[in-house]
C-alpha positions in Angstrom: 0.0 0.0 0.0 1.3 3.5 -0.9 1.3 6.4 1.5 -1.3 8.2 -0.7 -3.6 5.2 -0.2 -3.8 5.5 3.6 -7.2 6.7 4.7 -7.7 10.1 6.3 -8.9 8.5 9.5 -5.8 6.4 9.7 -3.6 9.4 9.0 -5.1 11.4 11.8 -4.8 8.4 14.2 -1.2 7.9 13.4 -0.4 11.6 13.7 -2.1 11.9 17.1 -0.3 8.7 18.4 3.1 10.0 17.2 2.5 13.4 18.6 1.9 11.7 22.0 4.6 9.0 21.8 7.6 11.0 20.5 7.6 13.8 23.1 7.1 11.3 25.9 9.8 9.1 24.6 12.2 12.0 24.3 11.4 13.1 27.9 12.2 9.6 29.1 15.4 9.3 27.1 16.7 12.7 28.3 15.8 11.8 31.9 17.7 8.5 31.7 20.6 10.2 30.0 20.9 13.0 32.6 20.6 10.7 35.7 22.7 7.9 34.3 25.3 10.5 33.5 25.8 10.9 37.3 26.9 7.3 37.5 28.1 6.3 34.1 30.3 8.5 31.9 29.8 8.4 28.2 33.2 6.8 27.7 31.8 3.7 29.4 33.4 4.0 32.8 31.5 3.7 36.0 32.0 6.8 38.1 31.0 4.9 41.2 34.3 3.1 40.9 36.2 6.4 41.1 36.2 7.7 44.7 36.6 11.5 44.8 36.0 14.0 47.4 34.8 16.7 45.0 31.3 15.6 44.1 29.4 16.4 47.2 26.4 14.1 47.9 27.4 12.0 44.9 30.7 11.0 46.7 28.6 9.7 49.6 26.7 7.5 47.1 30.0 6.3 45.6 31.4 5.7 49.1 28.4 3.6 49.9 28.9 1.6 46.7 32.5 0.7 47.7 31.5 -0.1 51.3 28.9 -2.5 50.0 31.5 -4.3 47.9 33.8 -4.4 50.9 31.1 -5.8 53.0 30.4 -8.7 50.6 34.1 -9.5 50.5 34.3 -9.5 54.3 31.4 -11.8 54.7 33.0 -14.2 52.2 36.4 -14.2 53.9 35.2 -15.0 57.4 37.6 -14.3 60.3 40.8 -14.0 58.0 40.2 -10.4 57.3 43.7 -9.1 57.9 45.1 -11.8 55.5 42.7 -11.1 52.7 44.5 -9.1 50.0 41.3 -8.0 48.3 40.0 -6.6 51.5 43.2 -4.8 52.2 43.3 -3.3 48.7 39.7 -2.2 49.0 40.4 -0.5 52.3 43.4 1.2 50.8 41.3 2.7 48.0 38.9 4.1 50.6 41.8 5.4 52.7 43.4 7.2 49.7 40.4 9.6 49.7 41.3 10.7 53.3 38.9 8.4 55.1 39.6 6.2 58.1 38.5 2.5 57.9 37.8 0.1 60.8 36.4 -3.4 60.6 35.1 -4.9 63.9 34.6 -8.6 64.2 32.6 -9.5 67.2 33.3 -5.8 68.3 37.0 -6.5 68.2 39.2 -4.7 65.6 40.1 -7.0 62.8 41.4 -4.1 60.6 42.1 -0.4 61.3 43.7 2.3 59.3 47.5 2.4 59.9 48.6 5.0 62.4 45.2 5.1 64.1 44.5 3.2 67.3 40.9 2.3 68.0 40.8 5.0 70.6 42.0 7.7 68.2 39.5 6.4 65.6 36.7 6.9 68.2 37.9 10.4 69.0 37.6 11.4 65.4 34.1 10.0 65.3 33.2 12.0 68.4 34.6 15.1 66.8 32.6 14.7 63.6 29.5 13.7 65.6 30.1 16.6 68.0 28.0 15.2 70.7 25.3 13.9 68.4 23.7 10.6 69.3 25.6 8.3 66.9 26.7 4.7 67.5 28.0 2.0 65.2 24.5 0.8 64.5 23.7 4.0 62.7 23.9 3.8 58.9 25.0 7.3 58.0 25.9 10.6 59.6 27.1 13.6 57.8 27.7 17.2 58.8 29.9 20.1 57.9 32.8 18.4 59.9 32.7 15.2 57.9 30.9 12.0 57.2 30.5 8.8 59.2 29.3 5.6 57.4 28.6 2.4 59.3 27.4 -1.0 58.1 26.4 -3.8 60.6 25.8 -7.3 59.5 26.2 -10.9 60.5 28.1 -13.8 59.0 26.5 -17.1 58.1 27.3 -18.5 61.5 25.8 -15.5 63.3 28.9 -13.6 64.2 28.7 -9.8 64.4 30.6 -7.7 61.7 30.8 -3.9 61.6 32.5 -1.7 59.0 33.1 1.9 60.1 34.1 4.7 57.7 35.1 8.1 59.0 35.8 10.8 56.3 36.6 14.3 57.7 36.9 15.6 54.1 33.5 14.6 52.9 31.3 17.4 54.3 27.5 17.4 54.1 25.9 18.8 51.0 22.5 18.3 52.5 23.3 20.8 55.1 24.3 23.4 52.5 20.6 23.8 51.2 18.4 21.3 49.5 17.3 23.9 47.0 20.8 23.6 45.5 20.2 20.1 44.3 18.8 21.0 40.8 21.6 23.4 40.3 24.2 20.8 41.4 22.5 18.2 39.2 23.0 20.4 36.1 26.5 21.3 37.2 27.3 17.6 37.2 25.7 16.9 33.8 28.1 15.8 31.1 28.3 17.9 28.0 26.6 15.1 26.1 23.5 15.8 28.1 23.1 19.2 26.3 23.8 17.4 23.0 20.9 15.0 23.7 18.6 18.0 24.5 19.5 19.6 21.2 19.0 16.4 19.4 15.6 16.0 21.1 14.5 19.4 19.9 15.7 18.7 16.4 13.9 15.3 16.4 10.7 16.9 17.6 10.8 19.6 14.9 11.6 17.0 12.2 8.7 14.9 13.5 6.3 17.8 13.3 7.4 18.7 9.8 7.1 15.0 8.7 3.6 14.7 10.2 2.5 18.0 8.7 3.8 16.9 5.3 2.2 13.5 5.8 -1.2 15.1 6.5 -1.0 17.8 3.9 0.0 15.4 1.1 -2.9 13.2 1.9 -5.5 16.0 2.3 -4.4 19.3 0.9 -2.9 17.9 -2.4 -6.1 16.2 -3.6 -8.2 19.1 -2.3 -6.1 21.5 -4.4 -6.6 19.2 -7.4 -10.3 19.2 -6.8 -10.3 23.0 -6.5 -8.5 23.4 -9.8 -10.8 20.9 -11.5 -13.9 22.8 -10.3 -12.4 26.0 -11.7 -11.7 24.4 -15.0 -15.2 22.9 -15.2 -16.7 26.2 -14.2 -14.9 27.8 -17.1 -16.3 25.2 -19.5 -13.3 22.9 -19.8 -14.9 19.5 -19.4 -11.9 17.7 -20.6 -9.8 18.5 -17.5 -9.1 15.4 -15.5 -8.6 15.1 -11.8 -5.2 13.4 -11.7 -5.3 11.7 -8.4 -5.4 7.9 -8.0 -5.2 7.3 -4.3 -7.4 4.6 -2.8 -8.5 6.5 0.3 -11.6 8.6 0.9 -10.3 11.5 -1.1 -9.3 9.1 -3.9 -12.9 7.9 -4.0 -14.2 11.5 -4.0 -11.8 12.4 -6.9 -12.9 9.3 -8.9 -16.5 10.2 -8.3 -15.8 13.8 -9.3 -14.1 12.7 -12.5 -17.0 10.3 -13.3 -19.4 13.2 -12.8 -17.3 15.3 -15.1 -17.5 12.6 -17.8 -21.2 12.3 -17.4 -21.6 16.1 -17.5 -19.5 16.2 -20.7 -21.6 13.5 -22.3 -24.7 15.3 -21.3 -23.4 18.6 -22.7 -22.4 16.9 -25.9 -25.8 15.1 -26.1 -27.5 18.4 -25.5 -25.5 20.0 -28.2 -26.4 17.1 -30.6 -30.0 17.5 -29.6 -29.9 21.2 -30.3 -28.2 20.7 -33.7 -30.9 18.1 -34.5 -33.6 20.4 -33.4 -32.2 23.1 -35.6 -31.9 20.7 -38.5 -35.4 19.5 -37.9 -36.8 23.0 -37.9 -34.9 23.8 -41.1 -36.1 20.5 -42.7 -39.7 21.2 -41.7 -39.6 24.7 -42.9 -38.1 23.7 -46.3 -40.2 20.7 -46.9 -43.4 22.6 -46.1 -42.5 25.8 -47.8 -41.7 24.1 -51.1 -45.1 22.4 -51.6 -46.9 25.4 -50.3 -45.1 27.5 -52.9 -46.2 25.1 -55.6 -49.8 25.1 -54.3 -49.8 28.9 -54.2 -48.5 29.0 -57.8 -51.1 26.6 -59.2 -54.0 28.3 -57.3 -52.7 31.7 -58.6 -52.8 30.2 -62.1 -56.4 29.2 -61.6 -57.4 32.6 -60.2 -55.6 34.5 -63.0 -57.1 32.3 -65.7 -53.9 30.8 -66.8 -55.6 27.4 -66.8 -58.1 28.5 -69.4 -59.1 25.0 -70.5 -60.8 22.2 -68.6 -57.7 20.0 -69.2 -55.4 22.5 -67.7 -57.7 23.2 -64.8 -57.9 19.4 -64.1 -54.1 19.1 -64.3 -53.7 22.1 -61.8 -56.2 20.6 -59.4 -54.6 17.1 -59.5 -51.2 18.7 -58.9 -52.6 20.7 -56.0 -54.2 17.6 -54.5 -51.0 15.5 -54.9 -48.9 18.2 -53.3 -51.4 18.5 -50.4 -51.2 14.7 -50.0 -47.4 14.9 -49.8 -47.7 17.6 -47.1 -50.2 15.5 -45.3 -47.8 12.5 -45.3 -45.0 14.8 -44.1 -47.1 16.1 -41.2 -48.2 12.6 -40.4 -44.6 11.2 -40.3 -43.5 14.3 -38.3 -46.3 13.7 -35.8 -45.3 10.0 -35.5 -41.6 10.8 -35.1 -42.3 13.4 -32.4 -44.6 10.9 -30.5 -41.9 8.2 -30.7 -39.2 10.7 -29.6 -41.4 11.7 -26.6 -42.3 8.0 -25.9 -45.9 8.8 -26.4 -46.7 5.8 -28.7 -47.6 2.7 -26.7 -46.0 -0.6 -27.8 -47.8 -3.9 -27.3 -45.2 -6.6 -27.4 -46.1 -10.2 -28.0 -44.2 -13.4 -29.0 -44.3 -13.5 -32.8 -43.1 -16.1 -35.3 -41.1 -13.9 -37.6 -41.1 -16.5 -40.4 -44.9 -16.3 -40.6 -44.8 -12.5 -40.0 -42.6 -11.8 -43.0 -44.4 -14.3 -45.2 -47.6 -12.4 -44.6 -45.9 -9.0 -45.1 -44.5 -10.1 -48.5 -47.9 -11.5 -49.6 -49.6 -8.3 -48.6 -47.1 -5.8 -50.0 -46.2 -7.6 -53.3 -49.4 -6.5 -55.2 -49.0 -2.9 -53.9 -45.4 -2.5 -55.0 -45.8 -4.4 -58.2 -47.4 -1.4 -59.8 -44.2 0.6 -58.9 -42.0 -1.9 -60.8 -40.8 -3.6 -57.6 -40.8 -7.2 -56.5 -40.4 -8.5 -52.9 -38.6 -11.8 -52.2 -38.4 -13.6 -48.9 -35.4 -15.9 -48.0 -36.0 -17.9 -44.8 -32.7 -19.4 -43.5 -34.1 -20.1 -40.0 -36.1 -23.2 -40.5 -39.8 -23.6 -39.8 -40.1 -20.8 -37.2 -38.2 -18.4 -35.0 -39.8 -16.1 -32.4 -39.1 -12.6 -31.1 -40.9 -10.2 -28.8 -42.3 -7.5 -31.2 -45.2 -5.1 -31.7 -46.8 -6.3 -34.9 -48.1 -2.8 -36.0 -44.9 -0.9 -35.3 -42.6 -3.6 -36.8 -44.8 -3.6 -39.9 -44.4 0.2 -40.1 -40.6 -0.1 -39.8 -40.5 -2.7 -42.6 -42.8 -0.5 -44.8 -40.6 2.5 -44.3 -37.5 0.5 -45.4 -39.3 -0.9 -48.5 -40.6 2.6 -49.4 -37.1 3.9 -49.1 -35.8 1.1 -51.5 -38.5 2.0 -54.0 -38.0 5.7 -53.9 -34.3 5.4 -54.6 -34.4 2.6 -57.1 -32.7 2.5 -60.5 -34.7 2.7 -63.7 -36.3 -0.7 -64.4 -37.3 -3.5 -62.0 -36.4 -3.0 -58.3 -35.7 -6.3 -56.5 -36.1 -6.2 -52.7 -35.0 -9.3 -50.8 -35.9 -9.9 -47.2 -33.5 -12.5 -45.6 -34.1 -14.0 -42.2 -31.4 -16.0 -40.4 -29.8 -16.6 -37.0 -26.9 -14.6 -35.8 -25.8 -16.3 -32.6 -28.6 -15.8 -30.0 -30.2 -13.1 -32.1 -32.3 -13.0 -35.2 -30.8 -11.1 -38.2 -33.1 -9.4 -40.7 -31.6 -8.1 -43.9 -33.6 -6.0 -46.4 -31.5 -5.5 -49.5 -32.2 -3.8 -52.8 -30.5 -3.3 -56.2 -31.0 0.4 -56.2 -28.7 3.4 -56.4 -27.1 2.8 -53.0 -25.4 5.5 -50.9 -21.9 6.6 -50.2 -19.9 5.4 -47.2 -20.2 8.9 -45.7 -24.0 8.7 -45.8 -24.3 5.2 -44.4 -24.0 6.4 -40.8 -26.4 9.4 -41.4 -29.4 7.9 -43.2 -31.1 7.2 -39.9 -30.9 10.8 -38.8 -34.1 12.8 -38.9 -34.7 14.8 -42.1 -31.5 13.4 -43.7 -31.7 12.8 -47.4 -28.9 12.0 -49.9 -30.6 14.7 -52.0 -28.8 17.5 -50.0 -30.4 20.2 -52.1 -33.9 18.8 -51.0 -35.3 19.7 -54.4 -37.6 16.7 -54.7 -39.8 16.7 -51.6 -42.1 14.0 -53.1 -39.2 11.6 -52.9 -39.4 11.5 -49.2 -39.4 13.5 -46.0 -36.2 12.1 -44.5 -38.1 10.8 -41.5 -38.9 7.2 -42.6 -35.6 5.6 -41.6 -35.4 7.8 -38.5 -38.8 6.4 -37.4 -37.6 2.9 -38.2 -34.5 3.3 -36.0 -36.7 4.5 -33.1 -39.0 1.5 -33.5 -36.1 -0.9 -33.5 -34.5 0.8 -30.5 -37.8 0.3 -28.6 -37.5 -3.4 -29.5 -34.1 -3.5 -27.8 -32.6 -4.2 -31.2 -29.9 -2.8 -33.5 -30.1 -1.4 -37.0 -27.4 -0.3 -39.4 -26.8 0.0 -43.2 -24.2 -1.3 -45.6 -23.6 -1.0 -49.3 -22.1 1.5 -51.8 -23.1 3.8 -54.6 -24.5 1.8 -57.6 -24.5 -1.5 -55.8 -27.7 -1.2 -53.8 -28.4 -0.7 -50.1 -28.8 -3.3 -47.3 -30.6 -2.5 -44.1 -29.6 -4.9 -41.3 -31.8 -5.4 -38.1 -30.8 -7.5 -35.1 -33.5 -8.6 -32.7 -33.2 -10.8 -29.5 -34.7 -14.2 -30.1 -37.0 -15.8 -27.5 -37.9 -19.4 -26.9 -41.2 -20.4 -28.4 -43.8 -21.2 -25.8 
């Protein structure tokens, strides 16, 4: 999963958790570094192993550390304290700091700092204690005159062991004022402590920058792209694409927005096509009505002005006027049918129809009518005895009639042969109506189903057709959930192909 695919909810949760964890972790790390710096230096040495008299209360801690080690060694050695080299060496280390050491075994001296008798040792203790109630069972006593440290324990066999430390150089830091402890703590910090604090600040700033970038790239970037896209669409640029492919919530919004843009573009293009068709429809109606009206007016004017001065001329004028009026009536009727189909105002009554029988009846009915127009209709059934489809008989017959009328209107001189072929095309039924007429150009093949389109672009012969017949046929086939298209070329005839879904015969 890419970073841009992380959901907004997850981004916010991660950011809040990191904002909480990172500062807390840094505080813990800095605290550990500061306070371990009192004990362990950054070169790896343990400062507790280095007895000094210049570290105030920290020296007491270090002295206690060494006394504990001495105590363990004494307990392990038993009564042979004076002969144990480790004990002697450890006592010498403590004595090198200026302290006095005495080890009492069953309250008898087993070891004492050289040059000090037990009485002198006790006098030094009394001087430091200065009358205070201190005995060997006390753990620690410190004052401005020095420090006394005592440990009392027993061996495994129950014998009493006491280690006494008297250090006149280790004065009390507690007595100096407890409020100096923070100041002293910072004084004893190693330089690396400040380095860690600086690094902590840098890490915090880097984390904040990283989280802000993480959030902004996931939210602000797609929002900015959406803003630009809305401005482009507002300005009419419906080809501008929102270039964001994340799989989070904003990615879904961008994808939906782009889908909306595509649908809006298709809607605008469809509206433009509809507007162009409407203009073409109005222009076609105006032309196809004005031409016969002009002819009627001319013939009527000839009758009024007495140009038709013989009964034969008058009869000819009246027949022409009647024929032209009939053409106008057919045009208005087809226009009315086309408009009702376009507005879905014509009801369709679908039923399961055997197309073999349907086309046989159509050919028998239409053959006598078109025989007078030098046209013959042939039927070629390649589907067997029967094949069924859900059709409206009346509307399907109208579609077939419109195609045959178109074949007859654009036939060549001589006999026009129209062949209706019925065959299966996979799960569908294919109907082909082919003629041997003039045909159309490849450019016109995709336009002959448009309203008011005629290959006669000058539209000089209105009686040859209104240009609505094939447009009505296409709407009828569309209502049957079928497909219709044309094939052919100039001089080689025209073939209208219809594809209808087949249904199982009940």
